[in-house]
N, C-alpha and C positions, 0 to 999 in steps of 0.2 A: 504494500499499500504506500503510495506516494502522493496522497491527496493534500492539497493546500487550499485553504479558504482565505480569500481576500475580501475584507470588509472595508469599503471606501466608496464615498459618493461621487468621486471623480471618475466618470464613466470612461473617459479617454485613458486615464492611468490604468484602470482595470483592464481595458483591452490590451494595453501595452504589456502589462504584467502577465496577462493570460498567454499572449503570444510568446513572450520571452521565457517564462517558466515552463511552458509546454515544450519549448525547444530544448530545455535543460532536463527533460524527462519527468516533469511533474504533471499531475492531473490537477487542473485549476478550476475552482468554482468562485464566482464573484457575487457579492451582495452589496447593494448601494444604500442599505438602511440599517441603522444600529440595532433596532429591536429584532428585525428578521435575521440579522447577522448572528446575534446572540443565540437565538433559537436554533439556527442552522448549526452553529458550532457545537451546541449541546446534544443535538439529535443525531449527529453523524460523526464518523471517525475521521480525523485528519492528523497528518504528521505535524502540522503547524498552521497557525492563524496569523495572517498579516492584518493588522488592525489600525485604522486611522483614528486620530483623536476627535476630529470634527465630523460628526455624523448627524443626520436627521433622526428625530424621535428619541434616540438613546445615544448619548455621546460615548466616545471610546472608553472613557474611564468606567462608566456604568456598565458597558458591555463586558469589560474585563472583570469587574466585580461579579457580574452574573456568571461568567464562565468559571471563575475561580471558586465559586460556591460548591461546584461538583466536578470540576475537571482540571487536570494538570497539563493539558495540551500546551506545548510551547507557543508563546505569543511574541511576535515582533511588532512594536508600536511605531506608527509613522507620525512624527511630530513636526511642527513648524520650525524651520531653522532659526536658531538663536533663542528659542523659547525653552529655557532650562527647566522651568517649573513643570511643564508638561512631561518632560523626561523623568524628572524626579518622582512625580506622582505616579506615573505609569510603572516604573520599576518597583516602587514601594507597594503598589497594588498587586504585584506578581508577574509583570511582564518580564520576559527573559532577555530582551534586548530592545533597542530602538534605532531608528534611522530618521535623521532630519530630512524634510523635503526641501528642495528637489534632491533626488539621489540617483546614482547610476544603478540600473538593474543588476549589473555584475556584482555590485557591493551587496545588494540584497541576497543574491544567490550565495555569496560567500558567507553571509551571516546565517542563512538557512543551513548550509552545509556544516558550519561550525556547531550549530545547535544539534544537528543530527548526530555528529560525532560525539558530542557530549552525552546525549541521551543513550546512544549505543554503548558508550563506555560505562555509564552508570548502570545500565541493565546487566552488562557482563559482570561488573563488579559485584552487583547484588546477587547474581546467580552463583558466582564462585565463592562468595563469602558464606562461611558456615553460620547457621542460625545461632543467634546469641552472641556473636562476635561484637565486642563493644570497644569504644575508644573513651577512656576516662581521663579527664583533666580537671582537677579540683572538684567543684560541685557539678560539673557537666558530664553527662553520659550520652554519647552518640552511638546509636546502634545502626550499623550499615545495612544489616539484612532486612530490616523493616523501615529503615530511613526515619527513625524517630530520634528526638533529642529531649532530654530531661535535665532540668536544673533542680537538683535535689529530687523531690517527689513530683515536681510540677512539669507537665508536658509543655514544650515550646513548639508552637506551630510555625514551621518554616516553609518557604517556597523551595522548589527544587534547586534553584541557583544558590539560595542562602544556605541550604544544607551542604551542597558541594563546597561552598566557600568556607563554612565552618569546619568541615572535615579537613581541608587543607591546612587551615590555621591551627587546628588542634594537633594535627599530626606533626607539626613543627613548632609547637608551643614554646615560647621563649626565644624563638629565632625571628629575625627580620626577613619577610618575604617581599620581594619587589613587586610593584604593580604589574610589571611585564609578565612575571611568573604567574601571578594570580589570574590575569586575563587569559593566559594560555591554558592554565590548568582548569579554571572554573568556567570560562566562557568558550574555550576551545578555539580561540583565534588570537592573532597578534594585537597588541595594543597600538592603536592609531592616534594621530595627533588630535588633541581636544576631546578625546574619548574619556568621559567621566562615568561610564556605566559601572565599573567595579567599585568606584567610590560611593555611588548611591547604594549599591548592594551592601557594602560594609556599613554604611550609615543605618540602613534598615535593620541589619543584623544586630547592630549595637543596641538599638532601641528595644528589640525583642529580648535580648539577653540580659539587659540591665547592667548595673555596676557590681563590682565586688563590695563586700562590707567595707566601710570607710570611703565610699564614693570613688573608688579607684576604677578606671576604665579597664574593661576586659580586652578590648582591641585598641591598641595604641597606634597612632599615626606617627610614622618616622618620616619627617618632612624631607621631601626630595628623593625618597627611596621607596617606601611602601608601608606595610603594616606588620604588627607583631601581636600575637595573643599572649597576654601577660600571665605569668605564673604568680598567683597571689602570694604564695609563701615567700618567694624571693624578691617580689616587687619588680621583676623584669618582664 
């Protein structure tokens, strides 16, 4: 199955993406209405949804909320160039990635391929991981087999990208991991200029995990380099 759903009210763009993605081996369906797009995404199986922010009846954020209530299908959001708030909100609501308009269709295909590689790697990892295998760092317990995270006895609900990000950070707790490495390991692609996706995912993950006792940040920003998951006991 290689079906992609494009939800965008720009009919010409939908036609262009249909032609281009079909040529790349995808089966494409297009919807020009937010409400219909949300229903379509939930009633059928797709490898990915391309979702515009500005839509009639139901805007892209509300469509994403509706999808995330019951589906983990990867979503790439299309945002207005320079409108950072749309990107931040979209990623915090569970979008996997974003592209600012206008964009090169080749870049969209590259993002789709990157997400497919990440999903395939995640599925293989979950299949090969023995049931009950856990990663414990301080009060956090990450279980790879069922992709759950607990802080003490409390379940922490994470998006697929947030889970992968936390897994990388915990596996190298106390070490600085560069933004370039995080983008490659978590998003499955190379870091590009002005790309702040990974930073938004880190910010959303921080909010969900909260601080250590004493108001110490769990995920520290190492300016100009990347991020580090702190070891509370050592303060690093």
